[in-house]
Every structure is written in C-alpha cells, then in structure tokens.
C-alpha positions in Angstrom: 62.9 -23.8 18.2 60.4 -22.5 20.6 60.7 -19.1 19.5 60.4 -20.6 15.8 57.7 -22.3 16.4 56.1 -19.0 18.3 56.7 -16.9 15.4 54.8 -18.9 12.8 51.7 -19.5 15.1 51.5 -15.5 15.3 52.5 -15.3 11.3 49.8 -18.3 10.9 47.2 -16.4 13.1 47.8 -13.0 11.5 47.3 -14.6 8.3 44.0 -16.1 8.9 43.0 -13.0 10.9 44.1 -10.8 7.1 41.9 -13.6 5.2 39.1 -13.1 7.1 39.3 -10.0 7.1 38.6 -9.9 3.1 36.2 -12.2 3.0 34.2 -10.3 5.9 34.8 -7.3 3.3 33.5 -9.1 0.6 30.4 -10.3 2.1 29.9 -6.5 2.9 30.7 -5.2 -0.3 28.1 -7.9 -1.5 25.6 -6.7 0.2 26.0 -3.3 -0.7 26.1 -4.3 -4.1 22.7 -6.5 -3.5 20.9 -3.5 -2.2 22.3 -1.1 -5.3 21.1 -4.0 -7.4 17.4 -3.0 -5.8 15.1 -1.2 -8.2 13.7 1.8 -5.8 10.4 2.9 -6.2 8.6 5.8 -5.0 4.9 5.4 -4.1 2.3 7.8 -3.4 -0.7 6.9 -1.3 -3.9 8.7 -1.5 -3.9 8.7 2.7 -2.5 6.1 5.3 -5.5 4.1 5.9 -5.8 0.6 7.8 -8.8 0.1 4.5 -5.3 -0.9 2.9 -4.0 -3.8 4.6 -2.8 -5.8 2.0 -0.1 -2.9 0.7 1.4 -2.6 4.3 1.5 -6.6 4.7 3.6 -6.7 1.7 5.6 -3.8 3.1 5.8 -5.5 6.8 6.3 -8.9 5.4 9.5 -8.1 3.1 7.6 -8.9 0.1 8.7 -6.1 -2.1 12.3 -6.8 -0.9 11.8 -10.3 -2.1 10.9 -8.8 -5.8 14.1 -6.5 -5.9 12.1 -3.1 -4.8 13.1 -0.4 -2.6 10.2 1.0 -1.7 10.1 4.6 -0.5 6.1 4.9 0.6 4.6 8.9 0.9 1.5 10.0 1.7 0.2 12.6 -0.5 -3.2 13.4 1.5 -5.9 13.5 -1.4 -5.8 11.9 -4.9 -5.5 15.4 -6.7 -2.0 15.6 -4.6 -1.1 12.2 -5.3 -1.7 12.4 -9.0 0.3 15.6 -9.3 3.2 14.0 -7.7 2.8 10.9 -10.8 2.3 13.6 -13.2 5.5 15.6 -12.4 7.7 12.5 -11.7 7.9 12.8 -7.5 6.2 9.6 -7.5 6.8 6.6 -9.8 3.3 4.8 -8.9 0.5 6.7 -7.4 -2.5 4.8 -4.9 -5.5 6.0 -5.2 -9.4 6.1 -6.5 -9.2 5.7 -10.4 -11.5 8.3 -11.0 -8.2 10.7 -11.3 -6.7 8.9 -13.7 -10.0 9.4 -15.9 -10.1 13.3 -15.6 -6.8 13.5 -16.8 -7.4 11.4 -19.7 -10.3 13.1 -20.3 -8.4 16.6 -19.7 -6.1 15.9 -22.9 -3.1 14.4 -21.0 -0.9 13.1 -23.3 0.8 10.8 -21.0 -1.8 9.6 -19.0 -1.7 7.5 -16.4 -2.7 3.7 -16.2 -4.4 2.0 -13.8 -2.5 -1.6 -13.4 -3.7 -3.1 -10.4 -7.2 -2.9 -8.3 -6.8 -3.3 -4.5 -10.4 -2.6 -2.8 -13.7 -3.2 -4.0 -15.6 -1.6 -1.4 -15.8 1.9 -0.2 -13.7 2.1 2.8 -15.9 4.9 4.7 -18.1 5.1 7.2 -21.0 7.6 8.3 -20.5 9.0 11.8 -23.0 10.6 13.5 -23.0 12.6 17.1 -25.4 10.2 19.1 -26.1 6.4 18.3 -28.5 5.9 16.1 -30.0 2.4 16.4 -32.3 2.1 13.4 -30.6 4.2 11.3 -32.2 4.9 7.6 -30.7 7.2 4.8 -33.6 9.9 5.2 -32.5 10.7 8.5 -30.0 12.9 7.0 -32.2 15.3 5.3 -32.0 18.8 6.2 -28.9 17.9 7.7 -25.1 19.6 7.5 -22.5 16.6 6.7 -19.1 16.9 6.5 -18.2 15.2 3.0 -15.2 14.9 0.8 -14.1 16.9 -2.4 -15.7 17.2 -5.0 -15.2 14.6 -7.8 -13.1 12.2 -5.4 -14.2 8.5 -4.8 -15.4 9.3 -1.3 -17.8 11.9 -2.1 -18.7 10.3 -5.1 -19.7 7.2 -3.5 -21.3 8.8 -0.6 -23.6 10.8 -3.3 -24.6 7.5 -5.4 -25.9 6.3 -2.3 -27.9 9.1 -1.3 -29.6 9.1 -4.7 -30.3 5.3 -4.5 -32.1 6.3 -1.2 -34.0 9.0 -3.3 -32.9 11.7 -1.9 -30.7 14.8 -3.7 -27.4 15.3 -2.5 -27.7 19.4 -3.9 -31.2 20.0 -2.2 -31.8 17.4 0.8 -28.8 18.2 2.7 -26.0 20.2 3.1 -22.6 18.6 2.3 -19.9 20.2 3.4 -16.7 19.8 1.5 -14.2 22.8 2.7 -12.4 21.2 5.0 -9.0 19.4 3.9 -8.9 15.6 3.4 -8.1 13.7 6.7 -9.0 17.0 8.8 -13.1 16.4 8.8 -12.5 14.2 12.4 -10.7 16.7 13.6 -13.8 19.5 12.7 -16.3 17.1 13.6 -15.1 16.9 17.3 -14.8 20.7 17.1 -18.5 21.0 16.8 -18.8 21.3 13.0 -21.5 18.8 10.8 -24.1 16.7 12.3 -22.7 14.0 10.7 -19.3 13.3 8.9 -17.8 11.0 6.3 -15.2 8.8 7.8 -12.0 6.6 7.1 -10.4 4.2 9.6 -8.7 4.9 12.0 -11.0 8.3 12.6 -14.2 6.8 12.3 -13.2 4.2 15.5 -11.2 7.0 17.1 -14.3 9.3 16.9 -15.6 6.9 18.7 -13.1 5.9 21.2 -12.9 9.8 22.3 -17.1 9.7 22.3 -17.2 12.3 19.7 -19.2 10.2 17.2 -20.7 7.2 16.4 -20.2 5.0 13.1 -23.9 4.6 12.2 -23.5 2.8 8.3 -20.9 1.7 6.4 -20.7 3.3 2.6 -18.9 0.3 1.6 -21.8 -2.2 2.3 -24.8 0.6 0.8 -22.8 1.2 -2.1 -21.8 -2.5 -3.0 -19.0 -3.6 -5.0 -17.1 -0.7 -6.6 -13.9 -0.2 -7.8 -12.6 2.6 -4.9 -8.8 2.6 -5.3 -6.1 1.3 -7.7 -2.8 1.8 -8.4 -1.6 3.6 -11.3 1.6 5.1 -13.4 2.2 6.9 -16.4 1.7 5.1 -19.6 5.9 5.6 -20.4 6.6 4.5 -17.1 5.1 1.0 -17.8 6.2 1.0 -21.2 9.9 1.9 -20.1 9.8 -0.4 -17.1 7.6 -3.3 -17.4 9.8 -5.7 -15.4 9.6 -3.5 -12.1 5.8 -3.0 -12.6 5.6 -6.8 -12.5 7.8 -7.5 -9.5 5.3 -4.8 -7.7 2.4 -6.6 -8.8 3.9 -10.0 -7.8 4.3 -8.3 -4.2 1.1 -6.6 -3.8 -0.6 -9.9 -4.7 1.1 -11.8 -1.7 0.0 -9.1 0.9 -3.7 -10.3 -0.6 -3.0 -13.7 -0.6 -1.8 -13.2 3.2 -4.8 -11.2 3.8 -7.2 -13.5 2.4 -6.0 -16.2 4.5 -5.4 -15.3 7.8 -7.7 -13.8 10.5 -7.7 -10.1 11.5 -6.1 -10.8 14.7 -2.8 -11.5 12.5 -3.5 -9.1 10.0 -3.6 -6.2 12.6 -0.5 -7.9 14.6 1.5 -7.5 10.7 0.8 -4.1 9.9 0.6 -2.9 13.6 4.5 -0.6 12.9 2.5 1.1 10.0 -0.4 2.4 12.8 2.1 2.8 16.2 -0.4 5.4 17.1 -3.4 2.9 16.9 -3.5 0.1 19.9 -3.4 -3.6 18.5 -7.2 -4.0 20.3 -8.2 -1.1 18.2 -6.7 -1.9 15.0 -8.1 -5.5 15.2 -12.1 -3.9 15.3 -11.0 -1.9 12.3 -9.7 -4.8 10.0 -12.4 -7.3 11.6 -15.0 -4.5 10.4 -13.2 -3.9 7.0 -13.0 -8.1 6.7 -16.7 -8.6 7.1 -17.5 -6.1 4.2 -15.9 -8.0 1.8 -13.4 -4.8 1.1 -10.4 -6.9 -0.4 -10.6 -8.8 -3.8 -8.1 -11.8 -4.2 -6.7 -10.7 -6.8 -5.8 -7.6 -8.3 -7.7 -7.4 -11.7 -9.7 -4.5 -12.5 -12.4 -5.9 -14.5 -13.9 -4.1 -17.4 -17.5 -4.0 -15.8 -16.3 -2.1 -12.9 -14.5 0.2 -14.6 -18.0 0.6 -16.3 -19.7 1.0 -13.0 -17.1 3.7 -11.9 -17.9 5.6 -15.1 -21.9 5.6 -14.1 -21.4 6.6 -10.8 -18.9 9.8 -11.9 -21.9 10.6 -14.6 -24.7 10.3 -12.4 -22.7 12.7 -10.0 -22.3 15.5 -12.6 -18.6 14.6 -12.8 -17.7 12.9 -15.7 -17.0 15.2 -18.9 -16.7 12.0 -21.3 -16.6 8.1 -21.4 -13.0 7.2 -21.6 -12.0 3.8 -23.2 -11.3 0.9 -20.3 -8.2 -0.3 -23.0 -6.6 3.3 -22.7 -6.8 3.3 -18.9 -6.7 0.0 -17.5 -3.7 -2.7 -18.1 -4.6 -6.2 -16.5 -1.7 -7.8 -17.7 0.6 -7.7 -14.8 -2.3 -8.6 -12.2 -3.2 -11.6 -14.2 0.4 -12.9 -14.4 1.1 -12.3 -10.9 -2.0 -14.7 -9.8 0.0 -17.7 -11.8 
C-alpha cells in the first residue's frame, strides 16, 4: 500500500516537473518570438554628445523598446560620414545637421534623404579660450586662429553666421583652421594648436576641468534659434516603412517630453550609462548649460520658417548651390502624429 502510494507520488511529481518544463519552454519561446518581432533599426548619429539628451533618454528609459524597436546606435563622427552610411544602407536612419540633406538633394541624388524629426533648436557648441575672459566680445577673435569645423557643416556655418552678425569677415579677419578631424579639436587645442576652439560637450567642459581652456561664449545663445540637428532617412525607406518611422518618432517624442518635464539632475542620472567616462556632477553641469539656453524643442516638428533660416545661413556662407523645396526635404506627418 505504502509502496503503491509512493509510486503514485513519484509519478505525479515527474508529471508536474514535465509540465512545468513545457510551460517554461513555451514562455522562453514566446520571449524569443517577441524579440524576433521587434523591428531592427540602425541609427547613425553624427556625434555622441550630451547635446542629444532626449534621444539618450528614449534609449535608457526603454521608449524605443516600448514602440517595438530594437535599436543599434552607431556614431559616424561627422555629418558627411553619417550621410554616407544612410545613402549606402549601412544605416536606416541618420541623425545629423540637415544641411547634408540639402547638399545631397541639390547634388541630384534621386533617392534623396528626407528630414522627419527635428531634435535641437540651438547650436550646441561653445567657444573655448586659453584663458578666462570675463567680458568677452566677438571682436576679440580678430587676428586670432580658431579651431573650427568642417567646411559646409552646421557647426562651422553657425560659427561664421555669428561672426558676420558681428561684422567680422570669417575669411579675412581671422584664421579658421578646418584641417582637424571632427572630435579631435579638443586634443589639438590641449596640445597647443589655436588660440580659440569651437567645442561640443563634453569636450568643452573637459577642457575646463583640465585647465586647458575656458568657455567664453555659447554659439547657441549668440546664433538664436536654428534647426541644428534632425533625424532623416532615404525617401524610399520612409515610403516603404511608415509604421517604423512613426514608432521611432513616437519614442523620440517620449524622450522630449521627459526632458521638458524633469530637472537637469534627473536627466543626467538617466543618460549617465551613455557617458560612463563623465562623472555625474560634470554631466549635470553640462545638461544644465544646455537646459538654460533652451536647446531642445518640446516637439519634433520641423517648421518651414526654420528650414528657410537654415538656407539663409548656408547661402550667406556661400555653401548653398541652390534653394531647395521644403516640401521635398521635410516630412512633418510623423512628428505631428507623435504629439497627439
């Protein structure tokens, strides 16, 4: 009797174990299936900077995953490289200055790149001097050598736009060194090149921390509102994948809303994993600097007035081969839906 009961207990235990294994197995299979259903997107960013905080918030808070996107982030180190990645299908979406989309369109590219979401509305770089300057004026740059950006790129175009606003000729009143690769100017400045340098964060603050330089002006404050960076993809990709573009834009909008409703301290904590080499206090200082100058929009809609201003800047800088139509290069459909 006891033996029969023991056999039944053992048999029942084995059955329950087998069932549990099947259930667990089904759960794992469903998880794999769920992962497989995620849409894979490769995003190529022009640079990795705290300037783009809303995007990193969307990554770290899981907003892309919530929208069914498995995101791979790659840094291009320059708008020209990011644009090449998009045109050659190495990246699905590019994040860069939208001047690159104008250049490729004007150059006759058939499957041109269209902007569908604007992230920043001010320049994100700063003028760094070798010594502190309490009452800086742009006239102080006359006769000096400044480490600038790539010819035709947004950092350089905005810098020249500011100079011309102050009656300074970028070609004759100073020397702008454009020979140094994007991202290497801070190291060159530390090494003794130039009397001033134009730097993004965290490089500007890093130079201050080392005592190699001092921020004396914000290009974002002096240039006013400009459509500095945006997300874009080839026309054919957008037409073939509207749901993917919408999901991507929805995730970005959530990141924008987080940034507009949280303090610099809270934002810094969220994006800290993206900048492990930068301590939290420094990161908070940088985010505060960007926050105070109203760097980020509260929505992703790329307005026509902003596009016109961008073309004005490029035209004044002698970099615009021809005016291009806003309706061709900007699609606001996804950004508008994301705010609803």
